[in-house]
N, C-alpha and C positions, 0 to 999 in steps of 0.2 A: 351544385352550382347555385343554390339558394343560401345558404350560410357560409360557403367557402369553406368549411372545415374537412381536414382530413378523416377518413374514417377507416378504423381499424377493422381487418376482414373479420376478426373473432364477433364483432358486433354487429354485424348484419344477421338479421332473422329472416323468417319465411315471408314477411309482409314486403322486404326490399325497399324498406323506407329509412331514411337517414335517422341515425340515433340521436341525431343533436336538435334537427327542427322537424323531423317527422315526415318531411316531403317525400313522396313517392320518388324513388329514383328511376323508375321506368321511363318517366315523361322527360329525362336530364336531356338536352340536345349536346351532341359531341362537340368536341373541340378541336381545330385542325392542330397539330404539332408541327412547328417548320424547325423544330433543331434537328438536323440531321444525326449530331452524334448521338442523341438520346433515342431517335430512333433504331438506327443500329445497335444500339446496347439493349435496346426491349427486344428486336428481333434476335439479337444472341441469346437472350436469357430465355425466350421462346422457344428456340430451337432445343435449348438446354433441358427444359422443363416437357418438353415433347419427347425427350428421349427418358426422362425419367417417369414420366406416368405410362408411355407406352410399357407393353408387357416385359419387364425387363426382368432376368433371374439373377442381377448382381445383386449379393448380399456382403455387406462386410462389416466385421467389428469397430468399435471407436478404434482399435490398436491399429486394425491394419489400414484404417483412412488415414489416420494420423503420421503412419510410414510411409504412405504413399506421397502424403504431404510434405514431409522430411525429405525424401528421395528426390520428389520434382525439384525443391527449391536448391536443395545444394547439387542438380545438376544444372539447375539455371546458372547458379553463382559458383561457379567451382573455382575462382581465384580466390574467393576469401573464405573464413570460417563459415560453419552452418550456422554458428549462434549471429555472426554477424548478417548474412543472409537472410537470415528471420527477420531480425530489426531493419532491413530493406525494403521488406516486405507486412510489417505491421503485424507479424506472427510472435508470439510471446514463445520465446524458445524454451523456457521451463515446462508451460504446460504442455509443449507441444511432445516434448521428450517423455514426460510422465507419461502421457495418454501413450505414446510410440512404444512404452516399455511396459506398458499394464502395472506401473508401480502407484499408481493413486490410492490412498486409501477411500475414497469415495470415488465412484466410476462414474465419467462425465463424458456422454457422447459430442463429437463436435457438429455442432449446428450446419446446417447445408447452407445458409447464406454466408457462412464462414469461407466455405469451400469453393462457391462460386464468385465469390470478391476475387478470392486469391488466383484460382485458374482466368478469371479476366484479366487481372493485372499481369499475369504471365500468359496471356495469349496461347492457353490452351484449351480443348475443347473439351467436354465432359468425357468423351466415348476413349480421349486420349488418355485422360487423367486415370478411369477406371481401369483402361488396360495395363496402367502401368506397375510393373513386377521390380521393386527393390534388389539388386544383386546381393549375391552374396557378402563381396566386400561391406556392400554399405550395412548390411544386419550387422556383421560382425564387429565392425568399428563402432558404430551409433547405437544398436540396440541389444544385442545379447551381451549377455558376459563371455569373456574370453576363456574361463573355466569357469567349468559347472561347482556348484557347492553344494552337498549334501547339509541342507541347513537343519534337516531333523535329526541329524547326528551330531547334535550338540549337547551340551550340560553347561551348570554353572560351574567355572573352574574358580570359586570365591573358596577358599580353605576353611572359613570359618562359618560357612553355609551349612545348615542341616541337610540339605540335598546334595552335596558337593560331588558333581561328578556323576548325578543321575539323570539317565537320559530321559526326555519326554518332560521336564518339568518347565522348561522356559516357556514363557507365552509370548506372542507377537504384539509388536505394539502399534504396527499401522505402519509405520515408515519403512518403504522397501528399498529405497535408494537415494542417497544424496551424495551430491557431489560438492565439495569445498572448494574456496576460493586458490588455495594453494593446488588444486588440481587432483587432489587424493578423493578416493569413493569409498562411503559408508553403504552397506549393504544390510536388508534385511535385519531391522532392530529387534533383539529381545530381551524380556523382563524377565529376572527371577522374582517370584511372589513369597519367596521363603527368606530374602538376606535382601530385595531392593537392588539387585545390581542390574545394568543394562549393558547389553553386548551388542555388536556389530561384527559385520566380516570385512576385511578390509579386500582391494582388487585381486589380492592370489588366494584370497579365502581363508584366511587366518582370523579367528577368534578374538576380537580387541574389546577388553572391558571400558567402557565408554566415559565413566566418569573421574578416573583414576583414583578408586579406593583399592585397587588389587596392588597400585605400585604404592599408594601410600601404606596400605597394612604392613608391608617391609620396612618402609622408613619405620615407622612408628617402633617396631618389633625389635629394630635395631636399639633404638633408644628407649627400650624397656618400658614401653608405652607411656614414658612421662611426658609433662605439657612442654611443648618445647614453644609455643606461642609465635610462631613462625605463621605468614599470615595465609601461605598455599597449603596448610595443613590444618588451619581454622574449621574447613567444612570437612575434610578426612577426621578430624578427632570427633567432630560433633556426630558424624555417621555410626562410629563405633562404640559410642558412649551408651547406645542403647542396645549393643550388640555385645561386646566383651565384656559382659556383667564383671567375670572375674578380675578384669584389669581396673575397670572403673566402679565408681560407687553413685550412682544417680536414682534420684526418686521423681517417677512420671505421675505427674496430676492427672488423674483419668477424665474428671470434670475438664478440664483446659484443652487435653486432648481430643475429646469428643467436641469441642466447639471448634478447635481447629479441623477436625474431618466435615464437619457440619458446613464450614467456610467453603470450604474446597468445594463439596457438594454442590454449592450453592453459587460457583463460580466468582468466588470473592478471591481478588488478586492477592499474590504473597506480598508484594508490597506492600499493601494494605494491611494484611496480617501481620507483617513484621512491624507497622507503626501502634499496635494495641499496647495500652499502657500497661498491661500485666507481667510484661517482660523486664524481668531482675535483669538481663544484659544481652547482647547479642547471642552469645555463647548457648544460653539457654533456648532463645528463638530456633537457633539452627539443630539445636537437638531433637526440637520437636519437628522441624521443617524436614529432616532426613529420619524420621522414625519410619517402622516399616508398614505402619498403616496407613500415614499419609502418602509415601511413595505407592502402595498399592491403590488408593485412590486414584491418585493422580495420573498413573498409567492405565488404569480402567476406562476413564472418563475419555468421552472424543469431546473434542472443542467443538461449541457450539458453530454453527455456518449462519451467518447472517443472509439474510433476504437480499437477492438479487437488486441493484439499484436501477430501478427505472430512470435513465439520465435524462431522457426527453421530459418528463415529469418535474423529474429534479430541477431542470434547467429552467421551466417554468416558473417554479419556486423561487430559484436564485433570483431571477429578474426583477420578481416581487421585491423580495426581500433588499437587495439593491436600492429600488427606486422607492422604497420606504424608508432606508436609511438616508437618502440624498433631501427626500421630503422632510424631515425631520431633523435634517442639519447634523446627524449624527456620525463620527469620526469612524470610516471604513477601516477593520480590522481583519486580518484573514480568520483568526478564532472565533470573534465573533461571528462573522457571516456564516463560517462551517457550522456554528452552534445552531444558528435560525434555522439551518437548513436540515441540521440533524445530519450532519456528515463529518468526518475527521478532518482535522486540517489539513493532513498528508493527504487523504486523498483527493480533497478540493485543490489542491496543487499538483497534483499529476493528473488532474482531468482537464485536457485543454481547452476544449470548449468554455465550461465553466470558470477556469481560473483567467482564460482571456477576457470575458465578460467580466470578471471582477478586476482586472486589472486596469481596463480601460476606463471602468468607473470611477477606480480609486485616483486614477492619472486625472480625470476631470475633475473631481472632488481637490485633488491638490491642487491643481489651477485655479479653482475657484478660491480656495481659501488664499493663495498667494495673491491674487487680484483684489479679495477682499482687506488683506494684512497690508497691501501697498497703499490702500485709500485709505484705512484708519491712519497711516504716518503721513501723507498727504494733508489729512485733516489735522493733524497734532502739530504738524509744520507750519501751518496757516494760522493754526489756533496761537501757538507761541510767537509768532511775528506780529499780529494784531494786539497782543497784550502788552509788546515792547514795542510799540512804535513811537516811543520819544527817547528811546536811548541806542547807542550804536550795539551790537551784536557781534560775537565771533561764531564762526563756523561750529566750534568745539560747543557752544552753548546750545546749540540746537540740536546735538549729537546725544549729551547731556540729558537734556530735556525728554526725547523722544523713548532714550535709554537701550539705544544701538549704536553700535560701534562702526565706523565709517570702514575699516576694513573688511568686516561682514556683509555691508551694503553694496562694496564694491563688488563683492561676487554674486549675489541675489538679485540685486535692483541697481545696477549701476546709474539707470536711468534716473533714480531719487536723489544720487549724490549731485548727481549733475542739478536737480532742479535746486536740493539746498545751497551750492554754491551760488546759483544765478539769482534766486531769491534773497539770500543775506547780502550780494554787492546791492542789487536793486535798494533794499531796506536802508541800508549804510549811506549809499549816494543820494536820497531822497533827504534822509535827515540834514546832510551835507549841506545841500541847497537851502533847505529851512533854515 
């Protein structure tokens, strides 16, 4: 009550003092709450937490919680698809289903606040949520595969591979499930460290080579492994140049290959590497790009996860940056603002609260610029009239002087065109009287 600052629970210590102004919190007087809806909300939360904190034997894995959430949403919105229903309650469908199917590369738990927020919106108590059991039909349709696949009974099916059809040689990449826009499903990505091919299993359980090297091999074989120049075979040819040495004569620079591998290990993007001045041609770059050493490194590395964004702190930072831009009269730009707060422009655009704040200030600045622009035009018009007070003028003379077309002014500032018409008539009438 002293500094009016919010206090995060984890910042409280044994002294029971405010972390901002150090005032002892035990002396604070209570404040009456008159908002009935807020009281009801807090009572509901109190009841849910009481159930959780009491001796409860309930213990659920993240995938079980996700399955309960998905089933609850499905039951509440039976008239629409599960994806559309998730959008209605602000739940990320893709993330929810990955958790429910246990197909995440890095396992994450579902935060309790998300569960409470959801069941609040759906008017379901915690006890009811915990007692929910997804039906077999739901699990079969949305969670489990209809046909069990023995992923361990798989081998590299590339005829040129030194470990062709040897079981137990393929390595998992970490991608367990992917649903494409056309509705097809790709499961359990496997990588061959001997030839660099990547495989997945389709909905029927068939093993499929992912990058088209297997199909391209037979196409090149029909042509006698002669260069065709066909764009869709460019990558295929680059891949085989370092594998079918009996068909292609190539010379690999070990130093350049080491430089390439070091760049990949240091998370330098392929687009940056492609711009290196050392490449004689795109074909040479592609040959190194699909070298087995590069493919092994790329498939063994895990993408660096960026730390989670604290959007409350980020919003405070955004407001300060927007104010600085306004004070310094710098033109607001999404790329400039996102760079100033160390956020990508796409993230800022998809962040509703932050982007809305940016749009509001952008509109204000645009309106201010428009008003200043109009003032400058009025000044120019008056200057022209005062410097030509002894001769008759035409309206086109004024438009030529200010350098703006009449048709454009009629769209953005019609009041200025009326001003020009009125002032030019007054000017010429006064001259006639003299």
